[in-house]
TORPA-4810 file (N, C-alpha, C, O; in nm, 3 decimals):
<nodes>
NODE_1_-0.861_-0.197_-1.225_-0.754_-0.288_-1.185_-0.734_-0.395_-1.292_-0.830_-0.440_-1.355_M
NODE_2_-0.608_-0.434_-1.311_-0.571_-0.536_-1.409_-0.606_-0.672_-1.350_-0.521_-0.741_-1.294_Y
NODE_3_-0.735_-0.711_-1.366_-0.791_-0.819_-1.286_-0.786_-0.952_-1.360_-0.889_-1.000_-1.406_N
NODE_4_-0.668_-1.011_-1.372_-0.653_-1.140_-1.438_-0.614_-1.246_-1.335_-0.532_-1.219_-1.247_L
NODE_5_-0.673_-1.367_-1.345_-0.655_-1.466_-1.238_-0.510_-1.508_-1.216_-0.472_-1.538_-1.103_P
NODE_6_-0.428_-1.511_-1.321_-0.291_-1.558_-1.302_-0.201_-1.453_-1.240_-0.084_-1.480_-1.212_Y
NODE_7_-0.253_-1.332_-1.216_-0.177_-1.229_-1.146_-0.227_-1.214_-1.003_-0.208_-1.109_-0.941_F
NODE_8_-0.290_-1.318_-0.950_-0.344_-1.314_-0.815_-0.261_-1.401_-0.719_-0.207_-1.504_-0.758_K
NODE_9_-0.253_-1.355_-0.594_-0.190_-1.433_-0.486_-0.301_-1.506_-0.411_-0.395_-1.444_-0.362_E
NODE_10_-0.290_-1.638_-0.403_-0.395_-1.717_-0.340_-0.391_-1.713_-0.188_-0.491_-1.742_-0.122_Q
NODE_11_-0.277_-1.677_-0.132_-0.261_-1.672_0.014_-0.293_-1.531_0.063_-0.214_-1.438_0.041_D
NODE_12_-0.407_-1.515_0.130_-0.448_-1.383_0.177_-0.346_-1.323_0.273_-0.330_-1.201_0.278_A
NODE_13_-0.276_-1.409_0.350_-0.176_-1.359_0.444_-0.064_-1.285_0.371_-0.008_-1.189_0.425_A
NODE_14_-0.031_-1.328_0.251_0.073_-1.262_0.172_0.026_-1.123_0.127_0.104_-1.028_0.122_E
NODE_15_-0.101_-1.112_0.095_-0.157_-0.982_0.055_-0.154_-0.886_0.174_-0.116_-0.770_0.159_V
NODE_16_-0.194_-0.935_0.291_-0.194_-0.850_0.410_-0.051_-0.810_0.449_-0.028_-0.698_0.494_Y
NODE_17_0.043_-0.902_0.431_0.183_-0.869_0.460_0.232_-0.759_0.367_0.302_-0.667_0.411_K
NODE_18_0.195_-0.767_0.241_0.233_-0.663_0.146_0.179_-0.527_0.192_0.250_-0.427_0.187_F
NODE_19_0.055_-0.523_0.236_-0.005_-0.399_0.282_0.073_-0.342_0.400_0.096_-0.221_0.408_M
NODE_20_0.113_-0.428_0.492_0.188_-0.382_0.610_0.330_-0.341_0.573_0.388_-0.254_0.638_R
NODE_21_0.386_-0.403_0.471_0.521_-0.368_0.428_0.526_-0.234_0.354_0.630_-0.169_0.350_D
NODE_22_0.412_-0.195_0.296_0.407_-0.070_0.217_0.289_0.015_0.263_0.190_0.029_0.191_Y
NODE_23_0.298_0.072_0.385_0.182_0.139_0.446_0.161_0.284_0.403_0.068_0.348_0.451_P
NODE_24_0.246_0.336_0.313_0.227_0.474_0.266_0.132_0.470_0.147_0.173_0.444_0.034_F
NODE_25_0.003_0.497_0.173_-0.101_0.472_0.074_-0.147_0.601_0.005_-0.128_0.712_0.055_V
NODE_26_-0.206_0.582_-0.111_-0.277_0.689_-0.180_-0.424_0.675_-0.143_-0.488_0.576_-0.180_L
NODE_27_-0.479_0.774_-0.072_-0.621_0.777_-0.040_-0.692_0.857_-0.147_-0.660_0.974_-0.170_L
NODE_28_-0.789_0.796_-0.210_-0.859_0.861_-0.321_-1.009_0.855_-0.298_-1.062_0.757_-0.246_S
NODE_29_-1.076_0.963_-0.338_-1.221_0.968_-0.327_-1.277_1.076_-0.418_-1.204_1.133_-0.500_G
NODE_30_-1.404_1.103_-0.405_-1.468_1.211_-0.480_-1.556_1.292_-0.386_-1.608_1.240_-0.287_V
NODE_31_-1.571_1.419_-0.418_-1.657_1.502_-0.334_-1.802_1.493_-0.379_-1.837_1.409_-0.462_D
NODE_32_-1.886_1.578_-0.325_-2.029_1.574_-0.356_-2.057_1.605_-0.501_-2.163_1.569_-0.553_A
NODE_33_-1.964_1.673_-0.569_-1.979_1.705_-0.710_-1.904_1.607_-0.801_-1.886_1.633_-0.920_D
NODE_34_-1.862_1.494_-0.744_-1.789_1.391_-0.817_-1.654_1.436_-0.870_-1.603_1.381_-0.967_N
NODE_35_-1.596_1.536_-0.804_-1.461_1.578_-0.839_-1.361_1.495_-0.759_-1.377_1.482_-0.637_K
NODE_36_-1.259_1.438_-0.824_-1.166_1.350_-0.754_-1.071_1.426_-0.662_-1.031_1.539_-0.690_P
NODE_37_-1.036_1.361_-0.552_-0.936_1.413_-0.459_-0.846_1.298_-0.417_-0.887_1.182_-0.422_V
NODE_38_-0.725_1.329_-0.376_-0.633_1.225_-0.332_-0.529_1.285_-0.239_-0.497_1.404_-0.247_A
NODE_39_-0.476_1.202_-0.152_-0.366_1.241_-0.066_-0.287_1.115_-0.031_-0.341_1.004_-0.038_T
NODE_40_-0.161_1.132_0.006_-0.077_1.018_0.041_-0.038_1.027_0.188_0.016_1.128_0.234_Q
NODE_41_-0.065_0.920_0.262_-0.040_0.920_0.406_-0.001_0.779_0.452_-0.039_0.681_0.389_V
NODE_42_0.074_0.770_0.561_0.099_0.639_0.622_-0.022_0.594_0.701_-0.090_0.676_0.763_P
NODE_43_-0.049_0.464_0.700_-0.162_0.410_0.776_-0.117_0.289_0.856_-0.018_0.223_0.824_V
NODE_44_-0.192_0.261_0.962_-0.181_0.135_1.032_-0.294_0.045_0.987_-0.403_0.091_0.957_F
NODE_45_-0.267_-0.085_0.983_-0.366_-0.185_0.943_-0.394_-0.274_1.063_-0.304_-0.338_1.116_I
NODE_46_-0.519_-0.277_1.105_-0.557_-0.354_1.222_-0.679_-0.440_1.193_-0.763_-0.404_1.110_D
NODE_47_-0.688_-0.553_1.261_-0.806_-0.639_1.252_-0.875_-0.643_1.387_-0.810_-0.652_1.492_E
NODE_48_-1.007_-0.635_1.384_-1.086_-0.636_1.507_-1.220_-0.701_1.478_-1.298_-0.653_1.396_N
NODE_49_-1.247_-0.811_1.548_-1.374_-0.884_1.535_-1.402_-0.919_1.389_-1.514_-0.903_1.341_E
NODE_50_-1.300_-0.967_1.321_-1.316_-1.012_1.183_-1.320_-0.902_1.079_-1.338_-0.930_0.961_G
NODE_51_-1.303_-0.778_1.121_-1.304_-0.666_1.028_-1.164_-0.605_1.022_-1.087_-0.614_1.117_K
NODE_52_-1.132_-0.543_0.907_-1.002_-0.479_0.891_-1.021_-0.328_0.883_-1.114_-0.278_0.819_M
NODE_53_-0.930_-0.256_0.949_-0.939_-0.110_0.954_-0.803_-0.048_0.919_-0.698_-0.104_0.949_F
NODE_54_-0.810_0.068_0.855_-0.693_0.152_0.834_-0.710_0.277_0.919_-0.819_0.334_0.923_L
NODE_55_-0.604_0.319_0.988_-0.612_0.440_1.069_-0.492_0.529_1.041_-0.385_0.482_1.004_T
NODE_56_-0.513_0.659_1.060_-0.407_0.756_1.039_-0.458_0.896_1.067_-0.556_0.913_1.139_G
NODE_57_-0.392_0.996_1.011_-0.439_1.134_1.028_-0.408_1.214_0.903_-0.313_1.185_0.830_H
NODE_58_-0.489_1.316_0.879_-0.469_1.410_0.769_-0.496_1.552_0.818_-0.549_1.571_0.928_I
NODE_59_-0.459_1.649_0.738_-0.486_1.788_0.773_-0.634_1.820_0.758_-0.701_1.770_0.668_M
NODE_60_-0.684_1.904_0.848_-0.822_1.948_0.841_-0.842_2.051_0.729_-0.749_2.121_0.689_K
NODE_61_-0.966_2.057_0.681_-1.011_2.164_0.590_-0.933_2.171_0.459_-0.930_2.275_0.394_N
NODE_62_-0.871_2.061_0.421_-0.809_2.051_0.289_-0.914_1.998_0.192_-1.024_1.960_0.232_T
NODE_63_-0.880_1.996_0.063_-0.979_1.947_-0.034_-1.020_1.803_-0.006_-1.137_1.768_-0.017_D
NODE_64_-0.920_1.718_0.033_-0.956_1.579_0.056_-1.036_1.561_0.184_-1.128_1.479_0.188_H
NODE_65_-1.004_1.637_0.290_-1.082_1.626_0.413_-1.228_1.667_0.388_-1.321_1.599_0.430_H
NODE_66_-1.246_1.778_0.319_-1.381_1.826_0.291_-1.456_1.727_0.201_-1.575_1.703_0.221_K
NODE_67_-1.386_1.670_0.104_-1.450_1.575_0.013_-1.497_1.450_0.086_-1.607_1.399_0.062_A
NODE_68_-1.412_1.399_0.176_-1.449_1.278_0.249_-1.562_1.305_0.348_-1.635_1.212_0.383_F
NODE_69_-1.576_1.427_0.395_-1.690_1.461_0.479_-1.819_1.459_0.397_-1.926_1.428_0.449_L
NODE_70_-1.808_1.493_0.269_-1.925_1.495_0.180_-1.958_1.357_0.125_-2.074_1.324_0.101_Q
NODE_71_-1.854_1.276_0.104_-1.872_1.142_0.046_-1.771_1.051_0.114_-1.651_1.062_0.090_N
NODE_72_-1.819_0.960_0.198_-1.727_0.882_0.282_-1.669_0.759_0.215_-1.596_0.683_0.279_D
NODE_73_-1.698_0.737_0.088_-1.639_0.625_0.016_-1.494_0.657_-0.020_-1.464_0.765_-0.071_H
NODE_74_-1.403_0.562_0.007_-1.262_0.588_-0.013_-1.194_0.465_-0.072_-1.231_0.351_-0.043_V
NODE_75_-1.093_0.491_-0.154_-1.007_0.387_-0.208_-0.865_0.412_-0.157_-0.810_0.520_-0.176_L
NODE_76_-0.808_0.311_-0.092_-0.669_0.319_-0.045_-0.584_0.228_-0.133_-0.609_0.108_-0.141_A
NODE_77_-0.484_0.286_-0.199_-0.400_0.210_-0.291_-0.262_0.189_-0.228_-0.192_0.285_-0.197_V
NODE_78_-0.227_0.064_-0.210_-0.096_0.025_-0.159_-0.009_-0.016_-0.278_-0.048_-0.101_-0.358_F
NODE_79_0.108_0.045_-0.291_0.196_0.012_-0.403_0.335_-0.024_-0.352_0.382_0.029_-0.252_T
NODE_80_0.398_-0.115_-0.424_0.533_-0.158_-0.391_0.628_-0.130_-0.505_0.601_-0.041_-0.586_G
NODE_81_0.739_-0.203_-0.513_0.834_-0.181_-0.622_0.772_-0.215_-0.757_0.680_-0.297_-0.766_P
NODE_82_0.823_-0.153_-0.862_0.772_-0.178_-0.998_0.885_-0.156_-1.097_0.980_-0.083_-1.068_H
NODE_83_0.874_-0.218_-1.213_0.985_-0.209_-1.307_0.943_-0.245_-1.450_0.848_-0.319_-1.471_T
NODE_84_1.016_-0.191_-1.545_1.000_-0.224_-1.686_1.057_-0.363_-1.713_1.162_-0.399_-1.660_Y
NODE_85_0.987_-0.439_-1.796_1.034_-0.571_-1.839_1.039_-0.572_-1.991_0.936_-0.558_-2.057_V
NODE_86_1.156_-0.587_-2.046_1.174_-0.582_-2.192_1.128_-0.711_-2.258_1.159_-0.821_-2.210_S
NODE_87_1.056_-0.698_-2.368_1.015_-0.815_-2.445_1.132_-0.892_-2.502_1.118_-1.009_-2.539_G
NODE_88_1.248_-0.829_-2.510_1.366_-0.898_-2.562_1.417_-1.005_-2.467_1.502_-1.086_-2.503_T
NODE_89_1.365_-1.006_-2.344_1.408_-1.104_-2.245_1.327_-1.234_-2.253_1.360_-1.331_-2.186_W
NODE_90_1.220_-1.235_-2.335_1.135_-1.352_-2.344_1.199_-1.459_-2.432_1.287_-1.431_-2.513_Y
NODE_91_1.153_-1.581_-2.412_1.196_-1.693_-2.497_1.168_-1.661_-2.644_1.248_-1.693_-2.732_D
NODE_92_1.054_-1.600_-2.670_1.021_-1.546_-2.802_1.026_-1.394_-2.789_0.931_-1.335_-2.738_N
NODE_93_1.134_-1.329_-2.835_1.153_-1.187_-2.811_1.068_-1.095_-2.898_1.070_-0.973_-2.879_P
NODE_94_0.993_-1.151_-2.992_0.912_-1.067_-3.081_0.774_-1.045_-3.021_0.671_-1.075_-3.083_S
NODE_95_0.773_-0.993_-2.900_0.650_-0.963_-2.829_0.663_-0.828_-2.760_0.772_-0.774_-2.746_Q
NODE_96_0.549_-0.775_-2.717_0.550_-0.644_-2.652_0.616_-0.652_-2.515_0.609_-0.754_-2.447_A
NODE_97_0.680_-0.544_-2.476_0.735_-0.532_-2.341_0.621_-0.504_-2.243_0.507_-0.484_-2.283_S
NODE_98_0.654_-0.502_-2.115_0.550_-0.481_-2.014_0.609_-0.417_-1.890_0.724_-0.374_-1.889_T
NODE_99_0.529_-0.411_-1.786_0.569_-0.354_-1.658_0.526_-0.449_-1.548_0.410_-0.492_-1.545_W
NODE_100_0.618_-0.484_-1.460_0.585_-0.568_-1.345_0.566_-0.483_-1.221_0.642_-0.388_-1.198_N
NODE_101_0.465_-0.517_-1.142_0.436_-0.437_-1.023_0.347_-0.515_-0.928_0.294_-0.620_-0.963_Y
NODE_102_0.333_-0.460_-0.809_0.244_-0.517_-0.707_0.159_-0.404_-0.651_0.210_-0.296_-0.620_M
NODE_103_0.029_-0.430_-0.638_-0.061_-0.325_-0.590_-0.182_-0.387_-0.522_-0.232_-0.492_-0.565_S
NODE_104_-0.228_-0.322_-0.416_-0.350_-0.364_-0.346_-0.445_-0.245_-0.338_-0.405_-0.134_-0.302_V
NODE_105_-0.571_-0.269_-0.372_-0.675_-0.167_-0.363_-0.773_-0.205_-0.252_-0.840_-0.308_-0.261_H
NODE_106_-0.780_-0.123_-0.150_-0.874_-0.145_-0.039_-0.982_-0.038_-0.043_-0.952_0.081_-0.039_A
NODE_107_-1.107_-0.081_-0.051_-1.220_0.012_-0.057_-1.300_0.004_0.073_-1.315_-0.103_0.131_K
NODE_108_-1.350_0.119_0.116_-1.430_0.120_0.238_-1.488_0.258_0.263_-1.498_0.340_0.172_G
NODE_109_-1.526_0.280_0.388_-1.583_0.409_0.427_-1.499_0.470_0.537_-1.452_0.402_0.628_K
NODE_110_-1.480_0.600_0.528_-1.394_0.673_0.619_-1.476_0.752_0.721_-1.582_0.806_0.689_I
NODE_111_-1.426_0.755_0.842_-1.488_0.838_0.947_-1.377_0.913_1.018_-1.261_0.872_1.014_S
NODE_112_-1.413_1.022_1.084_-1.313_1.109_1.146_-1.337_1.122_1.296_-1.448_1.102_1.345_F
NODE_113_-1.230_1.155_1.367_-1.239_1.175_1.511_-1.127_1.266_1.558_-1.042_1.308_1.480_G
NODE_114_-1.129_1.296_1.685_-1.027_1.383_1.744_-1.003_1.342_1.888_-1.029_1.228_1.926_G
NODE_115_-0.954_1.433_1.968_-0.937_1.407_2.110_-0.846_1.290_2.137_-0.734_1.285_2.086_G
NODE_116_-0.894_1.195_2.217_-0.814_1.080_2.257_-0.772_0.994_2.137_-0.662_0.939_2.136_D
NODE_117_-0.860_0.983_2.037_-0.827_0.902_1.918_-0.709_0.963_1.844_-0.619_0.891_1.799_E
NODE_118_-0.709_1.094_1.830_-0.600_1.162_1.760_-0.470_1.149_1.839_-0.364_1.123_1.781_L
NODE_119_-0.477_1.168_1.969_-0.358_1.154_2.053_-0.302_1.012_2.041_-0.181_0.994_2.028_V
NODE_120_-0.389_0.914_2.046_-0.346_0.774_2.041_-0.275_0.742_1.910_-0.173_0.673_1.909_A
NODE_121_-0.329_0.791_1.797_-0.267_0.759_1.669_-0.134_0.831_1.654_-0.041_0.777_1.593_I
NODE_122_-0.122_0.952_1.708_0.005_1.024_1.699_0.112_0.960_1.788_0.229_0.952_1.751_L
NODE_123_0.071_0.914_1.904_0.166_0.843_1.991_0.214_0.715_1.924_0.333_0.684_1.924_K
NODE_124_0.120_0.642_1.867_0.154_0.516_1.801_0.243_0.539_1.679_0.341_0.466_1.657_R
NODE_125_0.209_0.639_1.600_0.284_0.668_1.478_0.427_0.711_1.508_0.521_0.660_1.448_L
NODE_126_0.442_0.805_1.601_0.576_0.856_1.628_0.665_0.751_1.693_0.784_0.743_1.662_T
NODE_127_0.610_0.671_1.781_0.688_0.564_1.843_0.727_0.457_1.741_0.840_0.410_1.740_L
NODE_128_0.632_0.420_1.656_0.657_0.315_1.557_0.772_0.351_1.465_0.862_0.271_1.442_H
NODE_129_0.768_0.472_1.411_0.870_0.511_1.313_1.000_0.561_1.378_1.099_0.584_1.309_Y
NODE_130_0.999_0.577_1.508_1.123_0.602_1.581_1.172_0.474_1.648_1.251_0.477_1.743_E
NODE_131_1.122_0.359_1.596_1.166_0.227_1.643_1.146_0.209_1.794_1.228_0.149_1.864_N
NODE_132_1.031_0.263_1.842_0.994_0.250_1.984_1.098_0.308_2.079_1.113_0.262_2.192_N
NODE_133_1.168_0.408_2.031_1.268_0.477_2.114_1.198_0.587_2.193_1.174_0.697_2.142_N
NODE_134_1.165_0.558_2.318_1.091_0.653_2.400_1.173_0.776_2.437_1.119_0.874_2.487_S
NODE_135_1.304_0.771_2.412_1.389_0.886_2.441_1.399_0.982_2.323_1.456_1.090_2.336_A
NODE_136_1.344_0.943_2.208_1.353_1.028_2.090_1.283_1.163_2.114_1.175_1.167_2.173_S
NODE_137_1.346_1.270_2.069_1.291_1.404_2.090_1.166_1.431_2.007_1.094_1.528_2.033_S
NODE_138_1.140_1.346_1.906_1.031_1.375_1.813_0.904_1.295_1.839_0.805_1.315_1.769_T
NODE_139_0.904_1.205_1.937_0.782_1.131_1.965_0.682_1.222_2.037_0.720_1.323_2.097_I
NODE_140_0.557_1.186_2.029_0.450_1.271_2.082_0.473_1.310_2.228_0.460_1.427_2.263_Y
NODE_141_0.507_1.214_2.312_0.519_1.240_2.456_0.632_1.335_2.491_0.635_1.391_2.600_D
NODE_142_0.726_1.354_2.399_0.840_1.442_2.428_0.830_1.578_2.359_0.923_1.657_2.366_N
NODE_143_0.717_1.606_2.293_0.696_1.736_2.231_0.628_1.830_2.330_0.547_1.787_2.412_L
NODE_144_0.661_1.957_2.321_0.607_2.054_2.417_0.460_2.084_2.389_0.412_2.070_2.277_S
NODE_145_0.392_2.126_2.493_0.251_2.163_2.479_0.235_2.281_2.385_0.137_2.290_2.311_A
NODE_146_0.332_2.373_2.388_0.326_2.490_2.300_0.334_2.449_2.153_0.271_2.511_2.067_E
NODE_147_0.411_2.346_2.125_0.424_2.297_1.988_0.299_2.217_1.947_0.251_2.230_1.835_Y
NODE_148_0.249_2.136_2.039_0.139_2.045_2.007_0.005_2.117_1.991_-0.078_2.074_1.911_L
NODE_149_-0.017_2.224_2.066_-0.149_2.288_2.066_-0.194_2.331_1.927_-0.304_2.294_1.887_E
NODE_150_-0.116_2.407_1.851_-0.161_2.444_1.716_-0.163_2.326_1.621_-0.247_2.320_1.530_P
NODE_151_-0.072_2.231_1.640_-0.067_2.113_1.553_-0.195_2.031_1.565_-0.252_1.989_1.464_L
NODE_152_-0.240_2.009_1.687_-0.358_1.926_1.710_-0.485_1.990_1.653_-0.580_1.920_1.619_M
NODE_153_-0.486_2.121_1.643_-0.602_2.190_1.586_-0.605_2.178_1.433_-0.709_2.199_1.371_K
NODE_154_-0.491_2.145_1.375_-0.479_2.146_1.229_-0.498_2.009_1.165_-0.508_1.999_1.043_A
NODE_155_-0.503_1.903_1.246_-0.513_1.769_1.191_-0.631_1.693_1.251_-0.686_1.733_1.353_I
NODE_156_-0.667_1.582_1.186_-0.782_1.505_1.230_-0.751_1.356_1.213_-0.687_1.315_1.116_V
NODE_157_-0.796_1.277_1.308_-0.782_1.131_1.304_-0.882_1.073_1.205_-0.993_1.125_1.192_Y
NODE_158_-0.844_0.967_1.135_-0.941_0.898_1.049_-0.932_0.747_1.070_-0.828_0.692_1.107_F
NODE_159_-1.045_0.682_1.045_-1.053_0.536_1.045_-1.130_0.495_0.920_-1.233_0.553_0.887_K
NODE_160_-1.078_0.393_0.851_-1.144_0.338_0.734_-1.179_0.194_0.762_-1.091_0.112_0.788_I
NODE_161_-1.306_0.161_0.756_-1.347_0.021_0.765_-1.343_-0.038_0.625_-1.420_0.004_0.538_E
NODE_162_-1.255_-0.134_0.603_-1.238_-0.191_0.469_-1.353_-0.285_0.437_-1.389_-0.372_0.516_I
NODE_163_-1.411_-0.264_0.319_-1.521_-0.349_0.274_-1.477_-0.450_0.170_-1.526_-0.563_0.169_E
NODE_164_-1.385_-0.412_0.082_-1.334_-0.504_-0.019_-1.184_-0.480_-0.039_-1.135_-0.368_-0.026_T
NODE_165_-1.114_-0.587_-0.072_-0.971_-0.580_-0.106_-0.949_-0.653_-0.237_-0.989_-0.768_-0.252_I
NODE_166_-0.885_-0.586_-0.332_-0.845_-0.646_-0.458_-0.695_-0.625_-0.474_-0.639_-0.531_-0.418_E
NODE_167_-0.632_-0.711_-0.551_-0.489_-0.693_-0.568_-0.442_-0.744_-0.704_-0.508_-0.824_-0.770_H
NODE_168_-0.326_-0.693_-0.744_-0.255_-0.743_-0.861_-0.108_-0.760_-0.822_-0.043_-0.664_-0.781_V
NODE_169_-0.059_-0.882_-0.835_0.085_-0.908_-0.822_0.131_-0.953_-0.961_0.143_-1.073_-0.987_F
NODE_170_0.157_-0.857_-1.048_0.190_-0.886_-1.187_0.341_-0.907_-1.199_0.418_-0.812_-1.208_K
NODE_171_0.381_-1.034_-1.198_0.522_-1.069_-1.186_0.561_-1.176_-1.288_0.632_-1.272_-1.256_L
NODE_172_0.514_-1.158_-1.411_0.550_-1.247_-1.523_0.504_-1.391_-1.503_0.567_-1.484_-1.555_S
NODE_173_0.395_-1.411_-1.429_0.344_-1.547_-1.408_0.291_-1.608_-1.538_0.275_-1.730_-1.546_Q
NODE_174_0.263_-1.525_-1.639_0.210_-1.574_-1.766_0.320_-1.612_-1.865_0.290_-1.638_-1.982_N
NODE_175_0.445_-1.615_-1.821_0.558_-1.652_-1.908_0.603_-1.796_-1.878_0.577_-1.849_-1.770_R
NODE_176_0.670_-1.857_-1.976_0.723_-1.991_-1.953_0.847_-1.984_-1.863_0.898_-1.876_-1.834_N
NODE_177_0.894_-2.100_-1.820_1.004_-2.105_-1.723_1.130_-2.037_-1.776_1.196_-1.963_-1.703_E
NODE_178_1.162_-2.062_-1.901_1.284_-2.004_-1.957_1.277_-1.852_-1.957_1.373_-1.785_-1.920_K
NODE_179_1.162_-1.797_-2.000_1.146_-1.652_-2.001_1.147_-1.595_-1.859_1.210_-1.493_-1.832_S
NODE_180_1.076_-1.664_-1.770_1.067_-1.620_-1.630_1.206_-1.611_-1.567_1.240_-1.511_-1.503_Y
NODE_181_1.285_-1.715_-1.587_1.419_-1.717_-1.527_1.509_-1.611_-1.589_1.592_-1.551_-1.520_D
NODE_182_1.493_-1.587_-1.718_1.576_-1.485_-1.782_1.536_-1.345_-1.736_1.622_-1.259_-1.719_N
NODE_183_1.408_-1.323_-1.715_1.362_-1.194_-1.662_1.423_-1.170_-1.523_1.470_-1.060_-1.494_I
NODE_184_1.421_-1.272_-1.439_1.482_-1.261_-1.307_1.628_-1.221_-1.318_1.675_-1.129_-1.250_I
NODE_185_1.700_-1.290_-1.405_1.843_-1.263_-1.421_1.868_-1.119_-1.466_1.955_-1.051_-1.412_E
NODE_186_1.791_-1.074_-1.564_1.809_-0.937_-1.617_1.775_-0.832_-1.511_1.843_-0.731_-1.499_K
NODE_187_1.669_-0.857_-1.434_1.628_-0.760_-1.332_1.729_-0.754_-1.218_1.758_-0.646_-1.167_L
NODE_188_1.782_-0.868_-1.179_1.877_-0.870_-1.067_2.010_-0.806_-1.104_2.088_-0.770_-1.016_K
NODE_189_2.037_-0.791_-1.233_2.159_-0.723_-1.276_2.149_-0.572_-1.254_2.251_-0.502_-1.253_E
NODE_190_2.028_-0.524_-1.237_2.004_-0.381_-1.218_1.996_-0.351_-1.068_2.009_-0.441_-0.985_Q
NODE_191_1.975_-0.225_-1.036_1.958_-0.186_-0.897_1.816_-0.143_-0.871_1.729_-0.157_-0.957_G
NODE_192_1.792_-0.093_-0.753_1.664_-0.033_-0.717_1.546_-0.127_-0.729_1.555_-0.245_-0.696_G
NODE_193_1.434_-0.073_-0.779_1.311_-0.150_-0.789_1.325_-0.273_-0.878_1.269_-0.378_-0.849_D
NODE_194_1.401_-0.259_-0.988_1.417_-0.371_-1.080_1.478_-0.491_-1.008_1.428_-0.603_-1.020_A
NODE_195_1.583_-0.467_-0.934_1.649_-0.575_-0.860_1.555_-0.633_-0.755_1.551_-0.754_-0.735_Q
NODE_196_1.479_-0.546_-0.689_1.386_-0.593_-0.585_1.277_-0.681_-0.645_1.242_-0.784_-0.587_E
NODE_197_1.224_-0.642_-0.761_1.123_-0.724_-0.828_1.183_-0.858_-0.869_1.118_-0.962_-0.855_I
NODE_198_1.307_-0.857_-0.918_1.373_-0.981_-0.955_1.386_-1.076_-0.837_1.364_-1.196_-0.852_G
NODE_199_1.421_-1.023_-0.721_1.435_-1.105_-0.600_1.299_-1.160_-0.557_1.289_-1.276_-0.517_I
NODE_200_1.196_-1.077_-0.565_1.061_-1.122_-0.529_1.016_-1.234_-0.623_0.961_-1.334_-0.578_I
NODE_201_1.040_-1.217_-0.753_1.004_-1.321_-0.850_1.077_-1.451_-0.821_1.020_-1.559_-0.832_M
NODE_202_1.204_-1.440_-0.786_1.283_-1.559_-0.755_1.225_-1.634_-0.636_1.217_-1.757_-0.638_E
NODE_203_1.185_-1.561_-0.532_1.126_-1.622_-0.413_0.991_-1.687_-0.443_0.953_-1.785_-0.378_K
NODE_204_0.919_-1.633_-0.542_0.786_-1.683_-0.574_0.787_-1.787_-0.686_0.681_-1.838_-0.724_R
NODE_205_0.903_-1.819_-0.737_0.912_-1.907_-0.854_0.843_-2.040_-0.832_0.774_-2.090_-0.922_R
NODE_206_0.859_-2.099_-0.714_0.801_-2.230_-0.687_0.649_-2.226_-0.692_0.585_-2.325_-0.726_H
NODE_207_0.590_-2.111_-0.658_0.444_-2.099_-0.663_0.394_-2.100_-0.806_0.288_-2.155_-0.835_K
NODE_208_0.472_-2.040_-0.895_0.429_-2.028_-1.034_0.438_-2.162_-1.107_0.343_-2.203_-1.174_V
NODE_209_0.550_-2.229_-1.094_0.573_-2.347_-1.177_0.540_-2.478_-1.106_0.500_-2.575_-1.171_F
NODE_210_0.555_-2.483_-0.975_0.509_-2.605_-0.905_0.360_-2.621_-0.914_0.309_-2.733_-0.924_N
NODE_211_0.289_-2.507_-0.909_0.142_-2.511_-0.916_0.098_-2.568_-1.050_-0.002_-2.640_-1.057_A
NODE_212_0.172_-2.536_-1.157_0.136_-2.584_-1.290_0.153_-2.736_-1.301_0.082_-2.801_-1.377_E
NODE_213_0.249_-2.791_-1.226_0.282_-2.933_-1.238_0.196_-3.021_-1.148_0.189_-3.142_-1.166_K
NODE_214_0.131_-2.959_-1.049_0.050_-3.036_-0.954_-0.084_-3.078_-1.017_-0.165_-3.144_-0.952_E
</nodes>
């Protein structure tokens, strides 16, 4: 991780909000032979008795499921918008260009379950992404037993107890005000991730420069 102090968010609540805003994570680990495995899945983030947990489901008997059974250490990577930043936008343009991005790395141990735990996570997942529309044909409670029976045999519930969280919010905090404002302007002229990063930088501007003056 690009672990520099000026690319850190001091408010832990902002880091947790980022995780909840971007819940489609990359789960990474290694098997008993130290071969890497990874999969991308949506997760829920919950706190219980001062501990934080990630929950979701994956397919059984895949490389990542087997690897996590052999080695329960897991890294969950949360990523948000990211964009190229041209060095020509700096107050001194004779510098290297860079990339702005936001990322959170949560490390912990994974465990698996089935039965009621699996049913509960599927009910929660389908309702959540169908905007709590209980009439939706695709939520768990409205799917037929014939459809659910083979599906439930093919997937497994997981829970990750998070042990450490690290993050990088690399948003040009190491630039002067003139460069920072020009980067915002250039990014907002674009669409997609570039524009989104520009808007985020604009909202965070007071944290970068007010902190320096205090």
